[in-house]
All heavy atoms as a GROMACS GRO file, in nm:
protein
  624
    1MET      N    1   0.083  -0.118   0.000
    1MET     CA    2   0.000   0.000   0.000
    1MET      C    3   0.088   0.124   0.000
    1MET      O    4   0.184   0.131   0.073
    1MET     CB    5  -0.087  -0.003   0.125
    1MET     CG    6  -0.224   0.043   0.097
    1MET     SD    7  -0.313   0.046   0.251
    1MET     CE    8  -0.466   0.012   0.194
    2TYR      N    9   0.050   0.216  -0.080
    2TYR     CA   10   0.126   0.339  -0.092
    2TYR      C   11   0.071   0.446   0.002
    2TYR      O   12  -0.051   0.457   0.021
    2TYR     CB   13   0.123   0.391  -0.236
    2TYR     CG   14   0.192   0.298  -0.332
    2TYR    CD1   15   0.120   0.214  -0.415
    2TYR    CD2   16   0.330   0.295  -0.337
    2TYR    CE1   17   0.183   0.129  -0.503
    2TYR    CE2   18   0.395   0.209  -0.425
    2TYR     CZ   19   0.321   0.127  -0.507
    2TYR     OH   20   0.385   0.042  -0.593
    3ALA      N   21   0.158   0.524   0.059
    3ALA     CA   22   0.116   0.635   0.146
    3ALA      C   23   0.062   0.748   0.059
    3ALA      O   24   0.110   0.771  -0.051
    3ALA     CB   25   0.234   0.685   0.229
    4ILE      N   26  -0.039   0.811   0.111
    4ILE     CA   27  -0.097   0.924   0.038
    4ILE      C   28  -0.004   1.043   0.052
    4ILE      O   29   0.033   1.082   0.162
    4ILE     CB   30  -0.237   0.958   0.092
    4ILE    CG1   31  -0.329   0.838   0.077
    4ILE    CG2   32  -0.294   1.079   0.021
    4ILE    CD1   33  -0.464   0.857   0.140
    5GLN      N   34   0.034   1.098  -0.059
    5GLN     CA   35   0.123   1.213  -0.057
    5GLN      C   36   0.043   1.338  -0.088
    5GLN      O   37  -0.028   1.345  -0.188
    5GLN     CB   38   0.235   1.195  -0.159
    5GLN     CG   39   0.330   1.082  -0.125
    5GLN     CD   40   0.439   1.072  -0.228
    5GLN    OE1   41   0.438   1.138  -0.330
    5GLN    NE2   42   0.536   0.984  -0.202
    6TYR      N   43   0.057   1.434   0.002
    6TYR     CA   44  -0.010   1.562  -0.019
    6TYR      C   45   0.091   1.658  -0.080
    6TYR      O   46   0.206   1.666  -0.037
    6TYR     CB   47  -0.061   1.620   0.114
    6TYR     CG   48  -0.172   1.538   0.175
    6TYR    CD1   49  -0.148   1.455   0.284
    6TYR    CD2   50  -0.300   1.544   0.124
    6TYR    CE1   51  -0.248   1.379   0.340
    6TYR    CE2   52  -0.402   1.469   0.179
    6TYR     CZ   53  -0.376   1.387   0.286
    6TYR     OH   54  -0.476   1.313   0.341
    7LYS      N   55   0.045   1.732  -0.176
    7LYS     CA   56   0.132   1.831  -0.238
    7LYS      C   57   0.096   1.967  -0.179
    7LYS      O   58   0.000   2.030  -0.219
    7LYS     CB   59   0.115   1.831  -0.389
    7LYS     CG   60   0.164   1.704  -0.453
    7LYS     CD   61   0.161   1.711  -0.602
    7LYS     CE   62   0.215   1.583  -0.659
    7LYS     NZ   63   0.226   1.589  -0.804
    8ILE      N   64   0.175   2.009  -0.081
    8ILE     CA   65   0.153   2.138  -0.015
    8ILE      C   66   0.242   2.241  -0.081
    8ILE      O   67   0.363   2.219  -0.095
    8ILE     CB   68   0.186   2.128   0.136
    8ILE    CG1   69   0.097   2.023   0.202
    8ILE    CG2   70   0.167   2.262   0.203
    8ILE    CD1   71   0.133   1.994   0.345
    9PRO      N   72   0.185   2.352  -0.122
    9PRO     CA   73   0.270   2.456  -0.182
    9PRO      C   74   0.374   2.506  -0.082
    9PRO      O   75   0.350   2.514   0.038
    9PRO     CB   76   0.171   2.567  -0.216
    9PRO     CG   77   0.037   2.504  -0.215
    9PRO     CD   78   0.046   2.387  -0.122
   10LEU      N   79   0.489   2.539  -0.131
   10LEU     CA   80   0.599   2.581  -0.045
   10LEU      C   81   0.568   2.714   0.025
   10LEU      O   82   0.628   2.744   0.129
   10LEU     CB   83   0.728   2.593  -0.126
   10LEU     CG   84   0.788   2.461  -0.175
   10LEU    CD1   85   0.913   2.487  -0.255
   10LEU    CD2   86   0.817   2.368  -0.059
   11LEU      N   87   0.479   2.792  -0.028
   11LEU     CA   88   0.444   2.921   0.034
   11LEU      C   89   0.370   2.902   0.167
   11LEU      O   90   0.373   2.988   0.253
   11LEU     CB   91   0.358   3.005  -0.060
   11LEU     CG   92   0.427   3.055  -0.187
   11LEU    CD1   93   0.327   3.128  -0.276
   11LEU    CD2   94   0.543   3.146  -0.152
   12LEU      N   95   0.305   2.788   0.184
   12LEU     CA   96   0.229   2.764   0.306
   12LEU      C   97   0.314   2.709   0.419
   12LEU      O   98   0.270   2.706   0.534
   12LEU     CB   99   0.112   2.669   0.278
   12LEU     CG  100   0.004   2.722   0.184
   12LEU    CD1  101  -0.102   2.615   0.163
   12LEU    CD2  102  -0.058   2.848   0.240
   13LEU      N  103   0.434   2.665   0.390
   13LEU     CA  104   0.521   2.611   0.493
   13LEU      C  105   0.590   2.726   0.566
   13LEU      O  106   0.646   2.816   0.506
   13LEU     CB  107   0.625   2.518   0.432
   13LEU     CG  108   0.570   2.391   0.365
   13LEU    CD1  109   0.684   2.311   0.305
   13LEU    CD2  110   0.496   2.308   0.468
   14VAL      N  111   0.584   2.719   0.699
   14VAL     CA  112   0.641   2.825   0.782
   14VAL      C  113   0.737   2.761   0.881
   14VAL      O  114   0.704   2.660   0.945
   14VAL     CB  115   0.529   2.900   0.858
   14VAL    CG1  116   0.588   3.010   0.944
   14VAL    CG2  117   0.427   2.956   0.761
   15SER      N  118   0.852   2.820   0.896
   15SER     CA  119   0.948   2.766   0.992
   15SER      C  120   0.911   2.815   1.132
   15SER      O  121   0.837   2.911   1.150
   15SER     CB  122   1.090   2.809   0.956
   15SER     OG  123   1.105   2.948   0.978
   16THR      N  124   0.966   2.750   1.231
   16THR     CA  125   0.937   2.791   1.369
   16THR      C  126   0.997   2.927   1.400
   16THR      O  127   0.942   3.003   1.480
   16THR     CB  128   0.991   2.686   1.468
   16THR    OG1  129   1.129   2.664   1.443
   16THR    CG2  130   0.914   2.557   1.457
   17ALA      N  131   1.107   2.961   1.337
   17ALA     CA  132   1.168   3.093   1.358
   17ALA      C  133   1.076   3.203   1.304
   17ALA      O  134   1.056   3.307   1.370
   17ALA     CB  135   1.304   3.100   1.291
   18GLN      N  136   1.019   3.181   1.187
   18GLN     CA  137   0.927   3.280   1.130
   18GLN      C  138   0.801   3.293   1.216
   18GLN      O  139   0.754   3.403   1.240
   18GLN     CB  140   0.889   3.240   0.987
   18GLN     CG  141   1.001   3.251   0.888
   18GLN     CD  142   0.963   3.192   0.753
   18GLN    OE1  143   0.877   3.105   0.745
   18GLN    NE2  144   1.030   3.238   0.647
   19LEU      N  145   0.751   3.182   1.263
   19LEU     CA  146   0.632   3.184   1.348
   19LEU      C  147   0.661   3.256   1.479
   19LEU      O  148   0.579   3.334   1.528
   19LEU     CB  149   0.584   3.041   1.374
   19LEU     CG  150   0.455   3.026   1.452
   19LEU    CD1  151   0.340   3.091   1.376
   19LEU    CD2  152   0.425   2.880   1.477
   20THR      N  153   0.778   3.233   1.535
   20THR     CA  154   0.817   3.300   1.660
   20THR      C  155   0.826   3.451   1.640
   20THR      O  156   0.780   3.528   1.724
   20THR     CB  157   0.953   3.245   1.709
   20THR    OG1  158   0.942   3.104   1.724
   20THR    CG2  159   0.992   3.308   1.840
   21ILE      N  160   0.882   3.494   1.530
   21ILE     CA  161   0.894   3.638   1.502
   21ILE      C  162   0.756   3.700   1.488
   21ILE      O  163   0.729   3.808   1.543
   21ILE     CB  164   0.980   3.660   1.376
   21ILE    CG1  165   1.125   3.624   1.405
   21ILE    CG2  166   0.970   3.804   1.327
   21ILE    CD1  167   1.214   3.623   1.283
   22VAL      N  168   0.667   3.636   1.418
   22VAL     CA  169   0.532   3.689   1.399
   22VAL      C  170   0.459   3.699   1.534
   22VAL      O  171   0.393   3.798   1.564
   22VAL     CB  172   0.452   3.603   1.299
   22VAL    CG1  173   0.305   3.639   1.299
   22VAL    CG2  174   0.509   3.618   1.160
   23LEU      N  175   0.473   3.596   1.617
   23LEU     CA  176   0.408   3.598   1.748
   23LEU      C  177   0.467   3.705   1.839
   23LEU      O  178   0.394   3.770   1.915
   23LEU     CB  179   0.416   3.460   1.813
   23LEU     CG  180   0.330   3.352   1.748
   23LEU    CD1  181   0.357   3.217   1.813
   23LEU    CD2  182   0.184   3.388   1.757
   24LEU      N  183   0.597   3.726   1.834
   24LEU     CA  184   0.660   3.830   1.914
   24LEU      C  185   0.615   3.970   1.871
   24LEU      O  186   0.590   4.057   1.955
   24LEU     CB  187   0.813   3.819   1.906
   24LEU     CG  188   0.875   3.705   1.986
   24LEU    CD1  189   1.024   3.696   1.958
   24LEU    CD2  190   0.848   3.723   2.134
   25ILE      N  191   0.604   3.991   1.743
   25ILE     CA  192   0.556   4.120   1.692
   25ILE      C  193   0.412   4.143   1.736
   25ILE      O  194   0.374   4.253   1.781
   25ILE     CB  195   0.571   4.128   1.539
   25ILE    CG1  196   0.719   4.134   1.501
   25ILE    CG2  197   0.497   4.248   1.482
   25ILE    CD1  198   0.747   4.122   1.353
   26THR      N  199   0.328   4.041   1.727
   26THR     CA  200   0.188   4.052   1.769
   26THR      C  201   0.179   4.081   1.918
   26THR      O  202   0.101   4.167   1.961
   26THR     CB  203   0.113   3.922   1.736
   26THR    OG1  204   0.128   3.894   1.596
   26THR    CG2  205  -0.034   3.934   1.769
   27ALA      N  206   0.258   4.013   1.998
   27ALA     CA  207   0.258   4.036   2.142
   27ALA      C  208   0.304   4.178   2.174
   27ALA      O  209   0.250   4.244   2.263
   27ALA     CB  210   0.347   3.935   2.212
   28ALA      N  211   0.404   4.228   2.102
   28ALA     CA  212   0.453   4.365   2.124
   28ALA      C  213   0.346   4.468   2.092
   28ALA      O  214   0.329   4.567   2.165
   28ALA     CB  215   0.578   4.389   2.040
   29VAL      N  216   0.271   4.446   1.986
   29VAL     CA  217   0.164   4.540   1.950
   29VAL      C  218   0.055   4.540   2.058
   29VAL      O  219   0.009   4.647   2.101
   29VAL     CB  220   0.104   4.503   1.812
   29VAL    CG1  221  -0.024   4.580   1.786
   29VAL    CG2  222   0.206   4.530   1.703
   30PHE      N  223   0.017   4.422   2.106
   30PHE     CA  224  -0.085   4.416   2.212
   30PHE      C  225  -0.033   4.478   2.341
   30PHE      O  226  -0.108   4.546   2.412
   30PHE     CB  227  -0.131   4.273   2.235
   30PHE     CG  228  -0.237   4.230   2.137
   30PHE    CD1  229  -0.208   4.133   2.042
   30PHE    CD2  230  -0.363   4.285   2.140
   30PHE    CE1  231  -0.305   4.094   1.950
   30PHE    CE2  232  -0.460   4.245   2.050
   30PHE     CZ  233  -0.431   4.150   1.955
   31LEU      N  234   0.092   4.457   2.376
   31LEU     CA  235   0.148   4.519   2.496
   31LEU      C  236   0.150   4.671   2.484
   31LEU      O  237   0.126   4.743   2.582
   31LEU     CB  238   0.289   4.466   2.522
   31LEU     CG  239   0.297   4.327   2.582
   31LEU    CD1  240   0.442   4.283   2.593
   31LEU    CD2  241   0.231   4.324   2.718
   32PHE      N  242   0.177   4.722   2.365
   32PHE     CA  243   0.173   4.866   2.342
   32PHE      C  244   0.033   4.920   2.367
   32PHE      O  245   0.016   5.022   2.436
   32PHE     CB  246   0.219   4.897   2.199
   32PHE     CG  247   0.199   5.041   2.160
   32PHE    CD1  248   0.285   5.138   2.209
   32PHE    CD2  249   0.096   5.078   2.075
   32PHE    CE1  250   0.267   5.270   2.173
   32PHE    CE2  251   0.077   5.209   2.039
   32PHE     CZ  252   0.163   5.307   2.088
   33PHE      N  253  -0.069   4.854   2.314
   33PHE     CA  254  -0.206   4.901   2.334
   33PHE      C  255  -0.250   4.890   2.480
   33PHE      O  256  -0.322   4.976   2.530
   33PHE     CB  257  -0.303   4.826   2.242
   33PHE     CG  258  -0.296   4.870   2.099
   33PHE    CD1  259  -0.278   4.778   1.998
   33PHE    CD2  260  -0.308   5.004   2.066
   33PHE    CE1  261  -0.272   4.818   1.866
   33PHE    CE2  262  -0.302   5.046   1.934
   33PHE     CZ  263  -0.283   4.953   1.834
   34ILE      N  264  -0.206   4.786   2.549
   34ILE     CA  265  -0.240   4.773   2.691
   34ILE      C  266  -0.174   4.884   2.772
   34ILE      O  267  -0.237   4.944   2.859
   34ILE     CB  268  -0.199   4.633   2.742
   34ILE    CG1  269  -0.292   4.527   2.683
   34ILE    CG2  270  -0.202   4.627   2.894
   34ILE    CD1  271  -0.249   4.385   2.710
   35ALA      N  272  -0.048   4.913   2.743
   35ALA     CA  273   0.022   5.021   2.813
   35ALA      C  274  -0.045   5.155   2.786
   35ALA      O  275  -0.061   5.238   2.877
   35ALA     CB  276   0.168   5.025   2.772
   36LEU      N  277  -0.087   5.176   2.664
   36LEU     CA  278  -0.157   5.300   2.628
   36LEU      C  279  -0.288   5.312   2.705
   36LEU      O  280  -0.322   5.420   2.756
   36LEU     CB  281  -0.183   5.301   2.477
   36LEU     CG  282  -0.212   5.433   2.410
   36LEU    CD1  283  -0.089   5.521   2.416
   36LEU    CD2  284  -0.250   5.408   2.265
   37ALA      N  285  -0.361   5.204   2.720
   37ALA     CA  286  -0.488   5.205   2.794
   37ALA      C  287  -0.465   5.232   2.942
   37ALA      O  288  -0.542   5.304   3.005
   37ALA     CB  289  -0.561   5.073   2.774
   38VAL      N  290  -0.359   5.174   2.999
   38VAL     CA  291  -0.330   5.197   3.141
   38VAL      C  292  -0.293   5.342   3.166
   38VAL      O  293  -0.339   5.404   3.262
   38VAL     CB  294  -0.218   5.101   3.188
   38VAL    CG1  295  -0.164   5.140   3.325
   38VAL    CG2  296  -0.269   4.958   3.190
   39ILE      N  297  -0.211   5.400   3.079
   39ILE     CA  298  -0.174   5.541   3.093
   39ILE      C  299  -0.297   5.629   3.083
   39ILE      O  300  -0.316   5.722   3.162
   39ILE     CB  301  -0.068   5.579   2.988
   39ILE    CG1  302   0.063   5.508   3.018
   39ILE    CG2  303  -0.048   5.729   2.980
   39ILE    CD1  304   0.167   5.518   2.908
   40LYS      N  305  -0.385   5.601   2.988
   40LYS     CA  306  -0.507   5.680   2.971
   40LYS      C  307  -0.597   5.666   3.093
   40LYS      O  308  -0.660   5.763   3.136
   40LYS     CB  309  -0.580   5.637   2.845
   40LYS     CG  310  -0.703   5.716   2.816
   40LYS     CD  311  -0.714   5.747   2.671
   40LYS     CE  312  -0.834   5.831   2.647
   40LYS     NZ  313  -0.803   5.956   2.586
   41MET      N  314  -0.603   5.546   3.151
   41MET     CA  315  -0.686   5.525   3.270
   41MET      C  316  -0.636   5.611   3.386
   41MET      O  317  -0.715   5.674   3.456
   41MET     CB  318  -0.684   5.378   3.309
   41MET     CG  319  -0.768   5.347   3.431
   41MET     SD  320  -0.743   5.182   3.497
   41MET     CE  321  -0.574   5.192   3.552
   42TYR      N  322  -0.505   5.614   3.407
   42TYR     CA  323  -0.451   5.695   3.516
   42TYR      C  324  -0.472   5.844   3.492
   42TYR      O  325  -0.499   5.919   3.585
   42TYR     CB  326  -0.302   5.665   3.537
   42TYR     CG  327  -0.280   5.541   3.619
   42TYR    CD1  328  -0.221   5.428   3.564
   42TYR    CD2  329  -0.319   5.534   3.752
   42TYR    CE1  330  -0.201   5.313   3.638
   42TYR    CE2  331  -0.300   5.420   3.827
   42TYR     CZ  332  -0.241   5.310   3.770
   42TYR     OH  333  -0.223   5.198   3.844
   43LYS      N  334  -0.462   5.888   3.367
   43LYS     CA  335  -0.488   6.028   3.337
   43LYS      C  336  -0.634   6.064   3.363
   43LYS      O  337  -0.665   6.170   3.419
   43LYS     CB  338  -0.451   6.060   3.192
   43LYS     CG  339  -0.303   6.071   3.168
   43LYS     CD  340  -0.273   6.110   3.025
   43LYS     CE  341  -0.126   6.122   3.000
   43LYS     NZ  342  -0.096   6.163   2.861
   44LEU      N  343  -0.726   5.977   3.323
   44LEU     CA  344  -0.868   6.003   3.346
   44LEU      C  345  -0.901   6.000   3.495
   44LEU      O  346  -0.985   6.078   3.542
   44LEU     CB  347  -0.953   5.901   3.271
   44LEU     CG  348  -0.962   5.920   3.121
   44LEU    CD1  349  -1.035   5.803   3.058
   44LEU    CD2  350  -1.032   6.050   3.088
   45LYS      N  351  -0.836   5.912   3.568
   45LYS     CA  352  -0.857   5.904   3.712
   45LYS      C  353  -0.811   6.033   3.781
   45LYS      O  354  -0.880   6.085   3.869
   45LYS     CB  355  -0.782   5.783   3.768
   45LYS     CG  356  -0.820   5.744   3.906
   45LYS     CD  357  -0.749   5.614   3.943
   45LYS     CE  358  -0.792   5.564   4.077
   45LYS     NZ  359  -0.723   5.440   4.113
   46ALA      N  360  -0.696   6.085   3.739
   46ALA     CA  361  -0.646   6.210   3.795
   46ALA      C  362  -0.737   6.326   3.758
   46ALA      O  363  -0.764   6.414   3.841
   46ALA     CB  364  -0.504   6.236   3.746
   47GLU      N  365  -0.787   6.329   3.636
   47GLU     CA  366  -0.879   6.434   3.592
   47GLU      C  367  -1.009   6.427   3.671
   47GLU      O  368  -1.064   6.530   3.712
   47GLU     CB  369  -0.906   6.418   3.442
   47GLU     CG  370  -1.007   6.516   3.386
   47GLU     CD  371  -0.944   6.647   3.345
   47GLU    OE1  372  -0.821   6.654   3.339
   47GLU    OE2  373  -1.019   6.740   3.319
   48ASN      N  374  -1.059   6.307   3.694
   48ASN     CA  375  -1.183   6.291   3.770
   48ASN      C  376  -1.163   6.339   3.915
   48ASN      O  377  -1.250   6.406   3.971
   48ASN     CB  378  -1.226   6.144   3.769
   48ASN     CG  379  -1.361   6.125   3.831
   48ASN    OD1  380  -1.444   6.216   3.832
   48ASN    ND2  381  -1.384   6.007   3.885
   49LYS      N  382  -1.051   6.306   3.973
   49LYS     CA  383  -1.022   6.350   4.110
   49LYS      C  384  -1.012   6.502   4.118
   49LYS      O  385  -1.064   6.564   4.211
   49LYS     CB  386  -0.892   6.285   4.158
   49LYS     CG  387  -0.860   6.314   4.302
   49LYS     CD  388  -0.734   6.240   4.345
   49LYS     CE  389  -0.704   6.266   4.491
   49LYS     NZ  390  -0.583   6.196   4.533
   50ARG      N  391  -0.948   6.561   4.018
   50ARG     CA  392  -0.935   6.707   4.015
   50ARG      C  393  -1.072   6.774   4.001
   50ARG      O  394  -1.101   6.873   4.067
   50ARG     CB  395  -0.843   6.749   3.901
   50ARG     CG  396  -0.816   6.899   3.894
   50ARG     CD  397  -0.734   6.934   3.772
   50ARG     NE  398  -0.803   6.909   3.649
   50ARG     CZ  399  -0.894   6.991   3.594
   50ARG    NH1  400  -0.928   7.100   3.655
   50ARG    NH2  401  -0.951   6.960   3.479
   51LEU      N  402  -1.155   6.718   3.917
   51LEU     CA  403  -1.287   6.778   3.894
   51LEU      C  404  -1.379   6.762   4.015
   51LEU      O  405  -1.458   6.851   4.046
   51LEU     CB  406  -1.353   6.716   3.771
   51LEU     CG  407  -1.294   6.759   3.637
   51LEU    CD1  408  -1.358   6.681   3.524
   51LEU    CD2  409  -1.311   6.908   3.616
   52THR      N  410  -1.370   6.648   4.084
   52THR     CA  411  -1.457   6.629   4.200
   52THR      C  412  -1.413   6.715   4.318
   52THR      O  413  -1.493   6.743   4.407
   52THR     CB  414  -1.460   6.482   4.243
   52THR    OG1  415  -1.328   6.436   4.266
   52THR    CG2  416  -1.530   6.397   4.140
   53GLN      N  417  -1.289   6.759   4.321
   53GLN     CA  418  -1.242   6.845   4.429
   53GLN      C  419  -1.259   6.992   4.397
   53GLN      O  420  -1.231   7.077   4.481
   53GLN     CB  421  -1.095   6.815   4.460
   53GLN     CG  422  -1.075   6.680   4.522
   53GLN     CD  423  -0.929   6.647   4.543
   53GLN    OE1  424  -0.842   6.717   4.494
   53GLN    NE2  425  -0.902   6.541   4.616
   54SER      N  426  -1.305   7.025   4.278
   54SER     CA  427  -1.321   7.166   4.242
   54SER      C  428  -1.445   7.224   4.308
   54SER      O  429  -1.535   7.154   4.354
   54SER     CB  430  -1.330   7.181   4.090
   54SER     OG  431  -1.452   7.127   4.044
   55ASP      N  432  -1.452   7.357   4.314
   55ASP     CA  433  -1.563   7.427   4.379
   55ASP      C  434  -1.694   7.412   4.301
   55ASP      O  435  -1.801   7.411   4.360
   55ASP     CB  436  -1.530   7.575   4.394
   55ASP     CG  437  -1.420   7.597   4.497
   55ASP    OD1  438  -1.407   7.514   4.589
   55ASP    OD2  439  -1.348   7.698   4.484
   56ALA      N  440  -1.685   7.401   4.170
   56ALA     CA  441  -1.806   7.389   4.090
   56ALA      C  442  -1.879   7.260   4.122
   56ALA      O  443  -2.003   7.257   4.124
   56ALA     CB  444  -1.771   7.394   3.941
   57PHE      N  445  -1.807   7.153   4.147
   57PHE     CA  446  -1.871   7.026   4.180
   57PHE      C  447  -1.929   7.030   4.320
   57PHE      O  448  -2.035   6.976   4.346
   57PHE     CB  449  -1.770   6.911   4.169
   57PHE     CG  450  -1.830   6.776   4.196
   57PHE    CD1  451  -1.911   6.716   4.102
   57PHE    CD2  452  -1.807   6.711   4.316
   57PHE    CE1  453  -1.967   6.592   4.125
   57PHE    CE2  454  -1.862   6.587   4.341
   57PHE     CZ  455  -1.942   6.528   4.244
   58LYS      N  456  -1.860   7.096   4.413
   58LYS     CA  457  -1.908   7.102   4.550
   58LYS      C  458  -2.036   7.184   4.562
   58LYS      O  459  -2.118   7.159   4.649
   58LYS     CB  460  -1.799   7.160   4.640
   58LYS     CG  461  -1.684   7.064   4.661
   58LYS     CD  462  -1.578   7.124   4.749
   58LYS     CE  463  -1.461   7.026   4.762
   58LYS     NZ  464  -1.353   7.082   4.842
   59ASP      N  465  -2.054   7.283   4.474
   59ASP     CA  466  -2.177   7.363   4.477
   59ASP      C  467  -2.298   7.283   4.433
   59ASP      O  468  -2.409   7.307   4.478
   59ASP     CB  469  -2.162   7.486   4.388
   59ASP     CG  470  -2.062   7.586   4.446
   59ASP    OD1  471  -2.035   7.579   4.567
   59ASP    OD2  472  -2.011   7.670   4.368
   60GLU      N  473  -2.276   7.186   4.344
   60GLU     CA  474  -2.387   7.107   4.292
   60GLU      C  475  -2.430   6.995   4.386
   60GLU      O  476  -2.540   6.942   4.374
   60GLU     CB  477  -2.349   7.046   4.157
   60GLU     CG  478  -2.330   7.148   4.048
   60GLU     CD  479  -2.287   7.085   3.918
   60GLU    OE1  480  -2.289   6.961   3.909
   60GLU    OE2  481  -2.250   7.158   3.826
   61VAL      N  482  -2.346   6.957   4.478
   61VAL     CA  483  -2.376   6.847   4.568
   61VAL      C  484  -2.482   6.890   4.668
   61VAL      O  485  -2.476   6.999   4.724
   61VAL     CB  486  -2.248   6.800   4.641
   61VAL    CG1  487  -2.281   6.694   4.744
   61VAL    CG2  488  -2.148   6.748   4.542
   62ASP      N  489  -2.581   6.804   4.689
   62ASP     CA  490  -2.687   6.834   4.784
   62ASP      C  491  -2.629   6.834   4.925
   62ASP      O  492  -2.554   6.746   4.962
   62ASP     CB  493  -2.797   6.728   4.771
   62ASP     CG  494  -2.923   6.768   4.845
   62ASP    OD1  495  -2.935   6.885   4.884
   62ASP    OD2  496  -3.009   6.680   4.865
   63ASN      N  497  -2.666   6.934   5.004
   63ASN     CA  498  -2.606   6.949   5.137
   63ASN      C  499  -2.663   6.852   5.240
   63ASN      O  500  -2.600   6.828   5.341
   63ASN     CB  501  -2.625   7.092   5.186
   63ASN     CG  502  -2.541   7.189   5.106
   63ASN    OD1  503  -2.438   7.151   5.053
   63ASN    ND2  504  -2.584   7.313   5.097
   64GLY      N  505  -2.779   6.802   5.221
   64GLY     CA  506  -2.834   6.710   5.319
   64GLY      C  507  -2.962   6.648   5.270
   64GLY      O  508  -3.012   6.679   5.162
   65TYR      N  509  -3.018   6.564   5.354
   65TYR     CA  510  -3.142   6.497   5.319
   65TYR      C  511  -3.258   6.589   5.349
   65TYR      O  512  -3.267   6.648   5.457
   65TYR     CB  513  -3.155   6.366   5.399
   65TYR     CG  514  -3.286   6.296   5.376
   65TYR    CD1  515  -3.309   6.228   5.258
   65TYR    CD2  516  -3.387   6.300   5.472
   65TYR    CE1  517  -3.429   6.163   5.236
   65TYR    CE2  518  -3.507   6.236   5.450
   65TYR     CZ  519  -3.527   6.168   5.333
   65TYR     OH  520  -3.646   6.104   5.311
   66LYS      N  521  -3.346   6.602   5.255
   66LYS     CA  522  -3.466   6.684   5.274
   66LYS      C  523  -3.586   6.590   5.277
   66LYS      O  524  -3.605   6.508   5.189
   66LYS     CB  525  -3.481   6.785   5.161
   66LYS     CG  526  -3.368   6.886   5.160
   66LYS     CD  527  -3.385   6.985   5.048
   66LYS     CE  528  -3.266   7.079   5.049
   66LYS     NZ  529  -3.267   7.170   4.937
   67ASP      N  530  -3.668   6.605   5.379
   67ASP     CA  531  -3.784   6.519   5.396
   67ASP      C  532  -3.889   6.557   5.294
   67ASP      O  533  -3.936   6.671   5.290
   67ASP     CB  534  -3.839   6.533   5.538
   67ASP     CG  535  -3.944   6.429   5.569
   67ASP    OD1  536  -3.953   6.331   5.492
   67ASP    OD2  537  -4.015   6.444   5.669
   68PHE      N  538  -3.927   6.463   5.210
   68PHE     CA  539  -4.025   6.490   5.106
   68PHE      C  540  -4.164   6.439   5.143
   68PHE      O  541  -4.257   6.452   5.065
   68PHE     CB  542  -3.980   6.427   4.973
   68PHE     CG  543  -3.971   6.278   4.978
   68PHE    CD1  544  -4.078   6.200   4.942
   68PHE    CD2  545  -3.854   6.216   5.019
   68PHE    CE1  546  -4.070   6.061   4.946
   68PHE    CE2  547  -3.846   6.078   5.023
   68PHE     CZ  548  -3.953   6.001   4.987
   69THR      N  549  -4.180   6.384   5.260
   69THR     CA  550  -4.309   6.326   5.297
   69THR      C  551  -4.407   6.432   5.349
   69THR      O  552  -4.521   6.399   5.380
   69THR     CB  553  -4.291   6.218   5.405
   69THR    OG1  554  -4.229   6.277   5.519
   69THR    CG2  555  -4.207   6.104   5.351
   70ASP      N  556  -4.366   6.557   5.358
   70ASP     CA  557  -4.456   6.662   5.404
   70ASP      C  558  -4.537   6.722   5.290
   70ASP      O  559  -4.601   6.824   5.307
   70ASP     CB  560  -4.375   6.773   5.472
   70ASP     CG  561  -4.322   6.727   5.606
   70ASP    OD1  562  -4.380   6.634   5.664
   70ASP    OD2  563  -4.220   6.785   5.652
   71GLY      N  564  -4.538   6.660   5.176
   71GLY     CA  565  -4.613   6.712   5.063
   71GLY      C  566  -4.763   6.690   5.078
   71GLY      O  567  -4.812   6.633   5.175
   72HIS      N  568  -4.839   6.738   4.982
   72HIS     CA  569  -4.984   6.730   4.990
   72HIS      C  570  -5.037   6.588   4.966
   72HIS      O  571  -5.153   6.561   4.994
   72HIS     CB  572  -5.046   6.827   4.890
   72HIS     CG  573  -5.022   6.789   4.748
   72HIS    ND1  574  -4.905   6.815   4.682
   72HIS    CD2  575  -5.101   6.724   4.659
   72HIS    CE1  576  -4.910   6.770   4.559
   72HIS    NE2  577  -5.028   6.714   4.541
   73LEU      N  578  -4.953   6.497   4.914
   73LEU     CA  579  -5.002   6.361   4.889
   73LEU      C  580  -5.008   6.279   5.017
   73LEU      O  581  -5.080   6.180   5.023
   73LEU     CB  582  -4.909   6.290   4.789
   73LEU     CG  583  -4.909   6.349   4.647
   73LEU    CD1  584  -4.808   6.275   4.561
   73LEU    CD2  585  -5.046   6.340   4.585
   74TYR      N  586  -4.937   6.322   5.120
   74TYR     CA  587  -4.936   6.250   5.244
   74TYR      C  588  -5.016   6.331   5.347
   74TYR      O  589  -5.005   6.451   5.355
   74TYR     CB  590  -4.792   6.229   5.296
   74TYR     CG  591  -4.707   6.150   5.201
   74TYR    CD1  592  -4.620   6.212   5.112
   74TYR    CD2  593  -4.714   6.012   5.199
   74TYR    CE1  594  -4.544   6.139   5.025
   74TYR    CE2  595  -4.638   5.938   5.111
   74TYR     CZ  596  -4.552   6.002   5.025
   74TYR     OH  597  -4.476   5.930   4.939
   75ASP      N  598  -5.093   6.264   5.424
   75ASP     CA  599  -5.177   6.332   5.524
   75ASP      C  600  -5.104   6.333   5.657
   75ASP      O  601  -5.130   6.254   5.746
   75ASP     CB  602  -5.313   6.260   5.535
   75ASP     CG  603  -5.416   6.343   5.606
   75ASP    OD1  604  -5.396   6.465   5.617
   75ASP    OD2  605  -5.518   6.285   5.650
   76ASN      N  606  -5.011   6.427   5.671
   76ASN     CA  607  -4.930   6.438   5.792
   76ASN      C  608  -4.971   6.561   5.873
   76ASN      O  609  -4.894   6.653   5.894
   76ASN     CB  610  -4.781   6.448   5.756
   76ASN     CG  611  -4.730   6.322   5.695
   76ASN    OD1  612  -4.788   6.216   5.715
   76ASN    ND2  613  -4.621   6.333   5.620
   77ARG      N  614  -5.088   6.563   5.922
   77ARG     CA  615  -5.132   6.681   5.999
   77ARG      C  616  -5.115   6.665   6.144
   77ARG      O  617  -5.105   6.578   6.211
   77ARG     CB  618  -5.278   6.708   5.970
   77ARG     CG  619  -5.294   6.749   5.826
   77ARG     CD  620  -5.436   6.779   5.798
   77ARG     NE  621  -5.452   6.786   5.654
   77ARG     CZ  622  -5.564   6.804   5.596
   77ARG    NH1  623  -5.674   6.819   5.662
   77ARG    NH2  624  -5.572   6.809   5.466
   0.00000   0.00000   0.00000
């Protein structure tokens, strides 16, 4: 019995060195995007902290709880 021989084009054959290079480049690109996202997160966190400590934000914050049950819908006489 003869073994079945497949004719694979030489362009589809990849060496382990070529595959390693491609994977390293892909990993480097993803690491770059992850680092960029982390830097942006820290910048947004600092901006949020700065904005919440500003006077404009403190003026908008409600100073306390106001009882709303004294309205006309409730019979609190």
